[in-house]
NUMIPA-216440 format. One record per residue: residue number from 1; x, y, z of N, C-alpha, C, O in turn. Coordinates in steps of 0.1 Angstrom, whole numbers. Layout:
N
NUM  X  Y  Z  X  Y  Z  X  Y  Z  X  Y  Z
...
END
This chain:
433
1  8  -12  0  0  0  0  9  13  0  18  13  7
2  5  22  -8  13  35  -9  12  42  4  1  43  10
3  23  47  9  23  56  21  17  70  17  20  75  6
4  9  75  26  3  88  23  7  99  33  7  96  45
5  11  110  28  13  122  36  0  127  41  -8  131  32
6  -2  129  53  -15  133  58  -15  146  66  -4  150  71
7  -26  153  66  -27  166  73  -32  163  87  -33  173  95
8  -34  151  91  -39  148  104  -29  151  115  -33  153  127
9  -17  153  111  -6  156  121  0  170  119  8  174  127
10  -5  177  109  1  190  106  0  199  117  10  207  120
11  -11  199  125  -13  208  136  -9  202  149  -11  208  160
12  -3  190  149  2  183  161  -9  177  169  -8  177  182
13  -19  171  163  -29  164  171  -34  152  163  -31  150  152
14  -40  143  171  -47  131  165  -59  128  173  -61  133  184
15  -68  120  167  -81  116  173  -78  103  180  -74  93  173
16  -81  101  193  -79  89  200  -91  80  198  -101  84  192
17  -90  68  204  -101  58  202  -114  62  208  -125  57  204
18  -114  72  218  -126  77  224  -132  89  216  -142  94  220
19  -125  93  205  -130  104  198  -125  117  203  -129  128  197
20  -116  117  213  -111  129  218  -98  133  211  -92  125  204
21  -94  146  212  -82  150  205  -70  149  215  -71  154  226
22  -60  142  210  -47  141  218  -37  151  211  -34  150  199
23  -32  160  219  -22  169  214  -8  162  216  -5  157  227
24  0  162  206  12  155  206  24  165  205  23  175  199
25  35  161  212  47  169  211  58  162  203  57  149  201
26  67  169  198  79  164  191  74  155  179  79  144  178
27  66  161  171  62  155  158  64  165  147  63  177  150
28  66  161  135  68  170  124  55  176  119  44  171  122
29  55  187  112  43  193  106  36  184  96  24  183  95
30  44  177  88  39  168  78  44  154  81  56  152  83
31  35  144  80  39  131  84  30  120  76  19  123  72
32  36  109  73  29  98  68  18  94  77  20  92  89
33  6  92  72  -6  89  81  -5  77  89  -10  76  100
34  2  66  84  2  54  92  12  53  104  11  44  111
35  20  64  106  29  65  117  23  73  128  18  85  126
36  23  68  140  16  75  151  25  77  163  22  85  172
37  36  70  164  45  71  176  52  84  176  57  89  166
38  53  90  188  60  103  189  75  101  187  81  90  190
39  82  111  183  96  110  180  104  112  193  99  119  202
40  116  106  194  124  107  206  137  114  202  143  112  192
41  142  123  212  154  130  210  166  122  215  166  115  225
42  177  122  206  189  115  210  201  123  204  199  131  195
43  212  122  210  225  128  204  229  119  192  229  107  193
44  234  126  182  239  118  170  250  109  174  251  98  169
45  258  113  184  269  104  188  265  92  195  273  82  196
46  253  91  201  248  79  207  242  69  198  239  58  202
47  239  73  185  233  64  176  242  61  164  238  54  154
48  255  66  164  264  64  153  278  62  159  281  64  170
49  287  57  150  301  56  152  307  65  142  303  65  130
50  317  74  146  323  83  137  338  85  138  343  82  149
51  344  89  128  359  91  128  363  100  116  356  100  106
52  374  107  118  380  115  107  392  107  102  397  98  108
53  397  112  91  409  106  85  422  115  86  423  122  96
54  430  114  76  443  121  76  448  122  62  443  115  53
55  459  129  60  465  131  47  479  125  47  488  129  54
56  482  115  38  496  111  36  505  122  32  500  131  25
57  517  121  36  527  132  32  527  134  17  530  125  9
58  524  146  13  524  150  -2  538  149  -8  539  147  -20
59  548  150  1  562  149  -4  566  135  -9  575  133  -17
60  559  125  -4  561  111  -8  552  108  -20  541  104  -18
61  557  110  -32  549  108  -44  544  93  -45  534  90  -51
62  552  84  -39  549  70  -40  535  67  -34  528  58  -38
63  532  75  -23  519  72  -16  507  74  -25  497  68  -23
64  509  83  -35  498  86  -44  498  79  -57  495  84  -68
65  503  66  -57  504  58  -69  496  45  -68  498  36  -75
66  486  45  -59  478  33  -57  465  34  -64  463  41  -73
67  455  26  -59  442  24  -65  431  28  -55  419  26  -58
68  434  33  -43  424  36  -33  420  51  -35  428  60  -33
69  407  53  -39  402  67  -41  404  75  -28  400  71  -17
70  411  87  -29  413  95  -17  403  107  -18  404  116  -26
71  393  106  -9  382  115  -10  385  128  -1  388  127  10
72  384  139  -8  385  152  -1  372  159  0  362  155  -6
73  371  169  8  358  175  12  350  181  0  338  181  0
74  357  185  -11  350  189  -22  345  178  -31  339  181  -41
75  347  166  -27  343  154  -35  333  146  -28  331  134  -32
76  326  151  -18  317  143  -11  306  137  -20  301  126  -17
77  301  145  -30  290  140  -38  295  133  -51  286  130  -59
78  307  131  -52  313  126  -65  315  111  -64  316  105  -53
79  314  104  -76  317  90  -76  331  88  -82  335  76  -85
80  339  98  -82  353  97  -86  362  107  -78  356  117  -73
81  375  105  -77  384  114  -70  395  117  -79  399  110  -88
82  402  129  -76  413  133  -84  426  126  -79  435  123  -87
83  426  122  -66  438  115  -61  435  101  -57  424  97  -53
84  446  92  -58  445  78  -53  457  75  -45  468  80  -48
85  455  68  -34  466  64  -26  468  49  -25  459  41  -30
86  479  44  -20  482  30  -19  481  25  -4  478  33  5
87  483  12  -2  481  6  11  492  11  20  490  13  32
88  504  14  15  515  20  23  511  33  29  514  36  40
89  505  42  20  500  55  25  490  54  36  490  61  45
90  481  44  34  471  42  44  477  38  58  472  42  68
91  487  29  57  494  24  69  502  35  76  503  35  88
92  508  44  68  518  53  74  511  67  77  518  76  81
93  498  68  76  491  81  78  479  78  86  475  67  89
94  472  89  89  459  88  96  447  87  87  435  87  91
95  449  85  74  438  83  65  430  71  69  436  61  73
96  417  72  67  409  61  71  400  57  60  396  65  51
97  396  44  60  388  38  49  373  41  52  369  41  64
98  365  44  42  351  44  43  345  36  32  351  32  22
99  332  32  34  325  23  25  314  31  18  309  41  23
100  311  26  6  299  31  -1  287  30  9  285  20  14
101  280  41  10  268  41  19  271  48  33  261  51  40
102  284  50  36  287  58  48  283  73  46  283  78  35
103  280  79  57  278  93  57  291  101  58  299  97  66
104  293  110  49  305  119  49  301  133  52  293  139  45
105  307  139  62  304  153  66  317  161  65  327  158  71
106  316  173  58  327  182  57  329  191  69  319  198  72
107  340  190  75  343  198  87  350  211  85  348  221  92
108  358  212  74  367  223  72  364  230  59  358  225  50
109  368  243  58  369  250  46  356  255  40  346  256  47
110  357  257  27  345  263  20  333  254  19  322  258  18
111  336  241  21  325  231  21  319  227  34  311  218  36
112  324  234  45  319  231  59  304  229  59  297  238  54
113  300  219  65  285  216  67  279  208  56  268  204  57
114  287  206  45  281  198  34  281  183  39  290  179  46
115  271  176  34  270  162  39  264  154  27  256  158  19
116  269  141  27  264  132  16  266  118  20  273  115  30
117  260  109  13  263  95  14  273  91  4  271  93  -8
118  284  85  8  295  81  -1  290  72  -12  283  62  -10
119  294  76  -24  291  68  -36  301  57  -39  299  49  -48
120  312  57  -31  324  48  -34  330  43  -22  328  49  -11
121  338  33  -23  347  29  -12  360  37  -14  364  39  -25
122  366  42  -3  378  50  -5  383  53  9  380  47  19
123  392  63  9  398  68  21  395  83  23  393  90  13
124  395  88  35  392  102  38  404  109  45  412  103  52
125  404  122  44  414  130  51  407  136  63  396  133  67
126  415  145  70  411  150  83  399  160  82  393  164  92
127  396  165  70  385  175  68  372  168  67  362  175  66
128  371  155  67  359  148  66  356  139  78  365  132  83
129  344  139  83  340  130  93  331  119  87  321  122  81
130  335  107  89  327  96  85  318  92  96  322  91  107
131  305  90  93  295  86  103  288  73  98  283  72  87
132  288  64  107  282  51  105  271  48  115  274  46  127
133  258  49  111  247  47  120  247  33  126  250  23  119
134  243  32  138  240  19  144  228  12  138  221  18  130
135  227  -1  141  215  -8  135  202  -2  139  200  3  150
136  193  -1  129  180  4  131  180  20  131  170  26  136
137  190  25  125  190  40  123  194  42  108  204  37  103
138  186  50  102  187  52  87  198  63  84  197  74  88
139  207  59  75  217  69  70  210  80  63  214  92  65
140  200  77  54  194  87  46  186  97  55  185  109  52
141  180  92  66  173  101  75  182  110  81  180  122  82
142  194  105  86  203  114  93  209  124  84  211  135  88
143  213  120  72  218  129  62  209  141  59  213  152  59
144  196  138  57  187  148  54  184  157  66  181  169  65
145  185  152  78  184  160  90  196  170  90  194  182  93
146  208  165  87  220  173  87  219  184  76  224  195  78
147  213  180  65  211  190  54  202  201  59  204  213  57
148  191  197  66  181  207  71  188  216  81  185  228  81
149  197  211  89  203  219  100  215  226  96  221  233  104
150  220  225  83  232  231  79  234  245  83  244  249  90
151  225  254  80  226  268  82  226  271  97  234  279  102
152  218  263  105  218  265  119  232  262  126  237  268  134
153  237  251  121  250  246  126  261  256  123  269  260  132
154  262  261  110  272  271  106  270  284  114  280  290  118
155  258  288  116  255  301  123  260  300  137  265  310  143
156  257  288  143  260  287  158  275  285  160  281  290  170
157  282  276  152  295  272  155  306  279  146  318  279  150
158  302  285  135  312  292  126  307  306  124  305  310  113
159  306  313  135  301  327  134  311  335  126  323  336  128
160  306  342  115  314  350  106  322  341  97  331  346  90
161  319  328  96  326  319  87  340  315  92  348  310  84
162  343  319  104  357  316  110  357  302  117  347  298  123
163  368  296  116  370  283  124  366  271  116  362  271  105
164  366  260  124  362  247  118  352  240  127  351  243  139
165  344  231  121  336  222  128  344  211  134  356  209  130
166  339  203  143  346  192  148  337  180  150  325  181  149
167  343  168  152  336  156  154  327  158  167  316  153  167
168  333  164  177  325  166  190  312  174  188  302  171  194
169  313  184  179  301  193  177  291  184  170  279  185  174
170  294  177  160  284  169  152  279  158  161  267  155  160
171  287  151  169  282  140  177  273  146  188  265  138  193
172  275  158  192  267  164  202  254  170  198  246  174  206
173  251  170  185  239  175  179  227  166  184  228  154  184
174  216  172  187  204  165  191  195  163  179  192  172  172
175  191  151  177  182  147  166  170  141  171  170  132  180
176  158  144  166  145  138  169  143  126  159  144  128  147
177  140  114  165  139  102  157  126  95  158  121  93  170
178  120  91  147  108  82  148  113  68  148  125  65  150
179  104  59  146  107  45  144  116  43  132  116  51  123
180  123  31  131  131  29  119  123  28  107  127  33  96
181  111  23  107  102  22  96  99  36  90  99  39  78
182  96  46  99  93  59  95  106  66  90  105  74  80
183  117  64  97  130  69  92  132  65  77  136  73  68
184  130  52  75  132  46  61  123  52  51  127  55  40
185  110  54  55  100  60  46  104  74  42  104  78  30
186  108  82  52  113  96  49  125  96  41  126  104  31
187  135  87  44  147  87  37  145  83  22  151  88  13
188  136  73  20  132  69  7  126  80  -2  129  82  -13
189  118  88  5  111  100  -2  122  109  -7  122  114  -19
190  131  113  2  142  122  -2  152  116  -12  157  124  -20
191  154  103  -12  162  97  -22  156  98  -36  162  101  -45
192  142  96  -36  135  98  -49  136  112  -54  138  114  -66
193  135  122  -45  136  136  -49  150  138  -54  151  145  -65
194  160  134  -47  174  136  -51  177  130  -65  184  135  -73
195  171  118  -67  173  111  -80  167  119  -91  173  121  -102
196  155  125  -89  148  133  -99  156  146  -102  158  150  -113
197  161  152  -91  169  164  -92  182  161  -101  186  169  -109
198  188  150  -98  200  146  -106  197  144  -120  204  148  -129
199  185  138  -123  181  135  -137  178  149  -144  183  151  -155
200  171  158  -137  169  171  -143  182  178  -146  183  184  -157
201  191  178  -137  204  185  -138  211  178  -150  218  186  -158
202  211  165  -151  218  158  -162  212  162  -175  220  164  -185
203  199  163  -176  192  167  -188  196  181  -193  199  183  -205
204  197  190  -183  201  204  -186  216  204  -192  218  210  -202
205  224  197  -185  238  196  -190  239  190  -204  246  195  -212
206  232  179  -206  233  172  -219  227  180  -230  233  181  -241
207  216  187  -228  210  195  -238  218  207  -241  219  211  -253
208  225  213  -231  234  224  -233  246  220  -241  250  227  -250
209  251  208  -238  262  203  -246  258  200  -260  266  203  -270
210  246  195  -262  241  192  -276  240  205  -284  243  206  -295
211  234  215  -277  232  228  -283  246  234  -288  247  238  -299
212  256  233  -279  269  238  -282  275  231  -294  281  237  -303
213  273  218  -295  278  210  -306  271  214  -319  277  215  -329
214  257  215  -318  250  219  -330  253  233  -335  253  236  -347
215  256  242  -326  260  256  -330  273  255  -338  275  263  -347
216  282  246  -335  294  245  -342  293  238  -356  301  239  -364
217  282  230  -357  280  222  -369  269  227  -379  270  224  -390
218  260  235  -374  249  240  -382  251  254  -388  242  259  -395
219  262  260  -384  267  272  -390  280  270  -397  289  263  -391
220  283  276  -408  296  274  -415  307  278  -407  307  289  -400
221  318  271  -407  330  275  -401  337  286  -409  333  288  -420
222  346  293  -403  353  305  -409  359  300  -423  366  291  -424
223  355  308  -434  361  305  -447  352  295  -455  356  292  -466
224  342  289  -448  333  279  -455  320  285  -459  316  295  -453
225  313  279  -469  301  285  -474  289  276  -471  277  279  -474
226  291  264  -465  280  255  -461  284  249  -447  295  247  -444
227  273  246  -439  276  240  -426  279  225  -427  276  219  -437
228  284  219  -416  287  205  -415  275  197  -415  274  186  -421
229  265  201  -407  252  195  -406  241  204  -411  241  216  -408
230  232  199  -419  221  207  -425  208  201  -423  206  188  -424
231  198  208  -421  184  203  -420  180  198  -433  184  203  -444
232  171  188  -433  166  182  -445  159  192  -455  153  201  -450
233  161  189  -468  154  197  -478  161  210  -482  155  218  -490
234  172  213  -475  179  225  -479  192  222  -485  199  213  -481
235  196  230  -494  209  228  -501  214  242  -507  207  252  -505
236  225  242  -513  231  254  -519  240  261  -509  239  259  -497
237  249  270  -515  258  277  -507  251  288  -499  242  294  -504
238  257  292  -488  252  303  -480  258  316  -486  269  316  -491
239  251  327  -485  255  340  -489  263  347  -478  260  344  -466
240  273  355  -481  280  362  -471  280  377  -473  283  381  -485
241  277  385  -463  277  399  -464  282  405  -451  282  399  -441
242  287  417  -452  290  424  -439  278  427  -432  267  430  -438
243  278  426  -419  266  428  -411  260  442  -413  248  443  -413
244  269  452  -415  264  465  -417  256  467  -429  248  476  -430
245  258  459  -439  251  460  -452  237  453  -451  229  454  -460
246  235  445  -441  223  437  -440  214  441  -429  203  435  -428
247  218  451  -421  209  455  -410  209  470  -409  218  477  -415
248  200  476  -402  199  490  -399  202  492  -384  199  483  -376
249  208  503  -381  211  506  -367  200  513  -360  193  522  -366
250  197  510  -348  187  516  -340  194  524  -329  204  519  -323
251  190  536  -326  196  545  -317  197  539  -303  187  533  -298
252  209  540  -296  210  537  -282  212  550  -274  216  560  -279
253  208  549  -261  209  561  -253  218  557  -241  217  547  -234
254  228  566  -238  238  564  -227  232  566  -214  234  577  -208
255  224  557  -209  216  559  -196  222  550  -185  223  538  -187
256  226  556  -174  231  549  -163  219  544  -154  208  547  -157
257  223  536  -144  212  531  -135  204  541  -128  193  537  -123
258  208  553  -127  201  563  -119  188  567  -126  180  575  -119
259  186  563  -138  173  567  -145  162  557  -141  150  559  -145
260  166  546  -135  156  535  -132  147  540  -121  150  548  -112
261  135  534  -121  124  537  -111  116  525  -109  115  516  -117
262  110  524  -97  101  513  -93  87  516  -98  78  507  -98
263  84  528  -103  71  532  -108  69  525  -122  78  524  -130
264  57  521  -125  53  516  -138  51  528  -147  40  533  -149
265  62  532  -154  61  543  -163  57  539  -177  55  548  -186
266  57  526  -180  54  521  -193  66  522  -203  64  520  -215
267  77  526  -197  90  527  -205  101  519  -198  104  521  -186
268  107  510  -206  118  502  -200  131  504  -209  130  510  -220
269  142  499  -204  154  499  -213  162  487  -211  161  479  -201
270  171  485  -221  181  474  -220  194  479  -217  201  486  -225
271  199  477  -205  212  481  -200  222  469  -203  218  458  -202
272  234  473  -207  244  462  -210  246  452  -199  248  440  -202
273  245  457  -186  246  448  -175  235  437  -175  238  426  -170
274  223  441  -179  212  431  -179  214  421  -190  209  409  -189
275  221  424  -201  225  414  -211  234  404  -205  233  392  -208
276  244  409  -198  255  400  -193  249  390  -182  253  379  -181
277  239  395  -174  233  387  -164  222  378  -169  218  369  -161
278  218  380  -181  207  371  -187  193  377  -184  183  371  -189
279  192  388  -177  179  394  -176  173  398  -189  161  397  -192
280  182  403  -198  179  406  -212  186  395  -220  198  396  -222
281  178  386  -226  183  376  -235  173  374  -246  175  379  -257
282  162  367  -243  151  367  -252  140  375  -245  135  371  -234
283  137  386  -250  128  396  -243  114  395  -248  110  397  -260
284  105  391  -238  91  390  -241  84  401  -232  90  409  -225
285  70  401  -233  63  411  -226  64  410  -211  63  420  -204
286  66  398  -206  67  395  -192  81  397  -187  85  391  -176
287  90  404  -194  103  406  -190  105  413  -177  96  421  -173
288  117  412  -171  119  418  -158  129  430  -159  135  434  -150
289  130  435  -171  138  447  -173  133  459  -165  121  460  -163
290  142  468  -160  137  479  -152  130  490  -159  132  493  -171
291  120  496  -152  114  508  -157  123  520  -156  132  520  -147
292  122  529  -165  129  542  -164  120  554  -165  109  553  -170
293  126  565  -161  118  578  -161  117  582  -175  125  580  -184
294  105  589  -178  103  595  -192  112  606  -195  116  614  -186
295  115  608  -208  122  619  -213  119  621  -227  118  611  -235
296  117  633  -232  113  636  -246  124  632  -256  121  631  -268
297  136  630  -251  147  627  -260  147  612  -265  154  609  -275
298  139  604  -258  137  590  -263  128  590  -275  116  590  -273
299  134  589  -286  126  590  -299  126  577  -307  118  575  -316
300  135  568  -304  136  555  -312  134  543  -302  142  542  -292
301  125  535  -305  121  524  -296  124  511  -303  123  509  -315
302  127  501  -295  129  487  -300  116  481  -304  106  484  -298
303  117  471  -313  105  464  -317  108  449  -319  120  446  -319
304  98  441  -322  100  427  -324  110  425  -335  110  431  -346
305  120  416  -332  130  412  -342  143  420  -340  154  416  -346
306  143  431  -333  156  438  -330  165  431  -321  161  423  -313
307  178  433  -323  188  427  -315  197  438  -308  199  448  -314
308  201  435  -296  208  445  -288  221  438  -283  220  428  -276
309  232  444  -286  245  439  -282  251  447  -270  248  459  -269
310  257  440  -261  265  447  -250  279  450  -257  286  441  -260
311  282  463  -258  294  467  -264  306  467  -255  317  471  -259
312  304  464  -242  315  465  -232  313  453  -222  302  448  -220
313  324  448  -217  324  437  -208  336  437  -199  347  441  -204
314  335  433  -187  347  432  -178  354  419  -181  365  417  -176
315  348  410  -188  354  397  -192  354  396  -207  344  399  -213
316  365  393  -213  366  393  -228  356  383  -234  352  384  -245
317  352  373  -226  343  363  -231  329  369  -232  320  363  -239
318  326  381  -226  313  387  -227  312  397  -238  302  404  -239
319  323  399  -246  322  409  -257  311  406  -267  310  395  -272
320  303  416  -269  292  415  -279  282  404  -276  276  398  -285
321  279  402  -263  268  393  -259  255  400  -265  254  412  -266
322  245  392  -268  234  397  -275  220  393  -269  219  383  -263
323  210  402  -271  197  399  -267  188  402  -279  191  409  -288
324  176  395  -279  166  397  -290  152  400  -285  148  394  -275
325  145  409  -292  131  412  -289  123  402  -296  123  401  -308
326  116  393  -288  109  382  -293  94  385  -297  89  377  -305
327  88  396  -293  74  398  -296  72  413  -296  80  421  -290
328  61  417  -301  57  431  -300  54  434  -286  45  428  -280
329  60  445  -281  59  447  -266  48  457  -263  45  467  -271
330  41  455  -252  31  464  -247  36  477  -242  30  487  -243
331  49  476  -237  55  488  -232  66  493  -242  72  484  -249
332  69  506  -242  80  511  -250  93  506  -243  94  506  -231
333  103  503  -252  116  499  -247  127  505  -255  126  506  -268
334  138  510  -249  149  516  -256  162  508  -253  163  501  -243
335  172  510  -262  185  505  -259  193  515  -251  194  527  -254
336  199  510  -240  205  519  -230  221  519  -231  227  517  -241
337  227  521  -219  241  523  -218  249  511  -224  246  499  -221
338  260  514  -231  269  504  -237  262  494  -245  264  482  -243
339  253  498  -253  246  488  -262  247  493  -277  249  505  -280
340  246  484  -286  245  486  -300  233  478  -305  232  466  -304
341  223  486  -310  210  479  -314  209  479  -329  213  489  -336
342  204  468  -334  203  466  -349  189  461  -352  182  455  -344
343  185  464  -364  172  459  -370  175  452  -383  179  458  -393
344  173  438  -383  176  431  -395  168  435  -407  156  439  -406
345  174  434  -419  167  437  -431  157  425  -434  157  415  -427
346  150  427  -445  140  417  -449  146  403  -452  139  393  -451
347  158  402  -456  164  390  -459  170  382  -448  175  371  -450
348  169  387  -435  175  381  -424  164  378  -413  156  387  -410
349  164  366  -408  155  362  -397  162  365  -383  174  362  -382
350  155  372  -374  161  376  -362  166  364  -353  176  365  -347
351  158  354  -352  162  342  -344  174  336  -350  183  332  -342
352  175  334  -363  187  329  -369  199  338  -366  210  332  -362
353  198  351  -367  209  360  -363  213  358  -349  225  357  -345
354  203  358  -340  206  356  -325  215  344  -323  224  345  -316
355  211  333  -329  219  321  -326  233  321  -334  242  315  -329
356  233  328  -345  246  329  -352  256  337  -344  268  335  -345
357  251  346  -336  259  354  -327  263  346  -314  271  351  -306
358  258  334  -313  262  325  -302  273  316  -306  278  308  -298
359  276  315  -319  286  306  -324  300  310  -320  303  322  -318
360  309  300  -321  324  303  -318  330  312  -329  339  319  -326
361  325  311  -341  330  319  -352  328  334  -348  337  342  -349
362  316  338  -344  314  352  -340  321  355  -327  326  366  -326
363  321  346  -317  328  349  -304  342  352  -307  348  361  -301
364  349  344  -315  363  346  -318  365  359  -325  375  366  -323
365  356  363  -334  357  376  -340  356  387  -330  364  397  -331
366  347  386  -320  347  396  -310  360  397  -302  364  408  -298
367  366  385  -299  378  385  -291  389  392  -300  397  400  -294
368  389  390  -313  399  395  -322  398  410  -323  409  417  -322
369  386  416  -325  385  430  -327  382  438  -314  382  450  -314
370  380  431  -303  377  437  -290  390  445  -286  401  442  -289
371  387  456  -279  398  465  -274  396  467  -259  385  464  -253
372  407  471  -252  406  475  -238  415  465  -230  419  455  -235
373  418  469  -218  425  461  -208  417  456  -197  414  444  -196
374  412  465  -188  403  461  -177  389  459  -182  382  451  -177
375  384  468  -191  371  467  -197  373  464  -212  380  472  -219
376  367  454  -217  368  450  -231  356  455  -238  345  455  -233
377  358  459  -251  347  465  -258  348  462  -273  359  459  -278
378  337  464  -280  336  463  -294  329  476  -300  319  480  -295
379  335  482  -310  329  494  -316  319  490  -326  319  480  -332
380  309  499  -328  299  497  -339  306  494  -352  301  486  -360
381  316  501  -355  323  500  -368  329  486  -370  327  479  -380
382  335  480  -359  340  467  -360  329  456  -360  330  446  -367
383  318  459  -353  307  450  -353  301  449  -367  298  438  -372
384  299  460  -373  293  460  -386  302  455  -398  297  452  -408
385  315  453  -395  324  447  -404  323  432  -404  328  426  -414
386  317  426  -394  316  412  -393  309  406  -406  299  411  -410
387  315  396  -411  310  389  -423  300  378  -419  304  368  -414
388  287  381  -421  276  372  -417  273  363  -428  270  367  -439
389  272  350  -426  268  340  -436  254  335  -433  250  333  -422
390  246  334  -444  232  331  -442  227  324  -454  230  327  -465
391  218  314  -452  211  307  -463  198  315  -467  196  326  -462
392  190  308  -475  177  315  -479  168  315  -467  170  308  -457
393  158  324  -467  151  328  -455  144  316  -448  144  315  -436
394  138  307  -456  131  295  -450  141  287  -442  137  282  -431
395  153  285  -446  163  277  -439  167  285  -426  169  279  -416
396  168  298  -427  171  306  -415  160  303  -405  163  301  -393
397  148  304  -409  136  302  -400  137  288  -393  135  287  -381
398  140  278  -401  141  264  -396  152  263  -386  150  256  -376
399  164  269  -389  175  269  -379  171  276  -366  174  271  -355
400  165  288  -368  161  295  -356  151  287  -347  152  287  -335
401  142  280  -354  132  272  -346  139  260  -340  135  257  -328
402  148  254  -346  155  243  -341  162  247  -327  160  239  -317
403  169  258  -327  176  262  -315  167  267  -305  169  266  -293
404  156  274  -309  146  279  -300  139  267  -292  137  268  -280
405  137  256  -299  131  244  -293  141  238  -283  137  233  -272
406  154  238  -286  164  233  -277  164  242  -264  164  236  -253
407  163  255  -266  163  264  -254  151  261  -246  152  262  -233
408  139  258  -252  127  256  -245  129  243  -236  124  243  -225
409  135  233  -242  138  220  -234  147  223  -222  144  219  -211
410  157  231  -224  166  234  -214  159  242  -203  160  238  -191
411  151  252  -207  144  260  -197  134  251  -189  132  253  -177
412  127  242  -196  118  233  -190  124  225  -179  119  224  -168
413  136  219  -181  142  211  -171  148  220  -160  148  216  -149
414  153  232  -163  157  241  -153  146  245  -144  148  246  -132
415  134  247  -150  122  251  -142  118  239  -133  115  241  -121
416  118  227  -138  115  215  -130  125  214  -119  121  210  -107
417  137  216  -121  148  215  -111  145  225  -100  146  221  -88
418  143  237  -104  140  248  -94  128  245  -85  128  247  -73
419  117  241  -92  105  238  -85  107  226  -75  102  227  -63
420  113  216  -79  116  204  -71  125  208  -59  123  203  -48
421  135  216  -62  144  220  -52  137  228  -41  140  227  -29
422  128  237  -45  120  245  -36  111  235  -27  110  237  -15
423  105  226  -34  97  216  -26  105  208  -16  101  206  -5
424  117  204  -20  126  197  -11  129  205  1  129  200  12
425  132  218  -1  136  226  10  124  227  20  125  227  32
426  112  228  14  100  229  22  98  216  30  95  217  42
427  99  205  24  97  192  30  108  190  41  105  184  51
428  120  194  39  131  193  49  127  200  61  129  195  72
429  120  211  60  116  219  72  104  213  79  103  213  91
430  95  207  71  82  202  76  82  187  80  73  183  87
431  91  179  75  91  165  78  101  161  88  102  149  91
432  108  171  94  117  168  105  114  177  117  107  187  115
433  117  173  128  115  180  140  127  189  144  127  196  153
END
């Protein structure tokens, strides 16, 4: 029978056999309906065995020539390690062995408070506390309790981010525990959630990698007139023109952040910083671009199909990052500080252009013509000199649709990941005491 999460315990009460209400203490807000026993408080040290490891001397290169994975605190969630040690290193140091399924808790450094169940057999250093629950205590339940308590632990014991956690601190933590069956049910639920999160994350990574590969194959490489991979039913060489001869320029306004307002003025702008952060990428009516104050000097507005480049970047990789207006906007919008705005001619599809500016061919061109030391930039003159290759219009549309669909898939999995992560955080708070 499927276990059901019930609201009968949400308010901390249950109906007894006489029909009266029993108020219960030490129970979670959300609970599986079939469990009725109150939870009991215990110290983690009383229900587990724990130990830390050590590091073999780095000066002895021979120690690091074995086959035993050497797990460091940044690798708690990994199924592989960068370093491997041998039996001699294990014997001559304080490094300790752990098994797949053991709880690993990070005590030191940037990862302090991180916790996971080991995915491999290996050895640990002094920055990791291995925790082995006694019989009838669930590793997954304890791990998720420690995840829930991470911020509280760090706030209490690492005030200001200074110092380290210790085995004594973790062993002294008080944990409320239900029966083993309830521990297992809760642990299983969070394992399912974590598996789904991992799947969503993997899908995002895979689709992004696929998109990057297709961008390199579905647009011609420098000096070529046809791409490596082509959609069915299209043939013939692509035409090449300077960007400046194929587009019109739209006026930009040098507006700093001080023109922004929280009032709904019906007027927004694209600031180069918003392009770099992704706030301005594909711009729809529901965009989160800032409102700005009205001024009569704003005479040229962006419209559907226009593209806006960031002409400056603190990182050379951000030179000429681009955004596109995806639909006719209900509000007026202008190109702001450090932007170059263009309007494609009739022979160019805006989505096709948007993705062509994501290719390595264009990125390398930006690196080549970009100027500056601390701040990198591209001039309108250099941007318009770029030689854009394009097929006939129908093929442009097909290519734009192909990559738009890929982006939709990526966004879908990112949204699912975010929603499930939010749910997990909520359940961590409500299913533990």
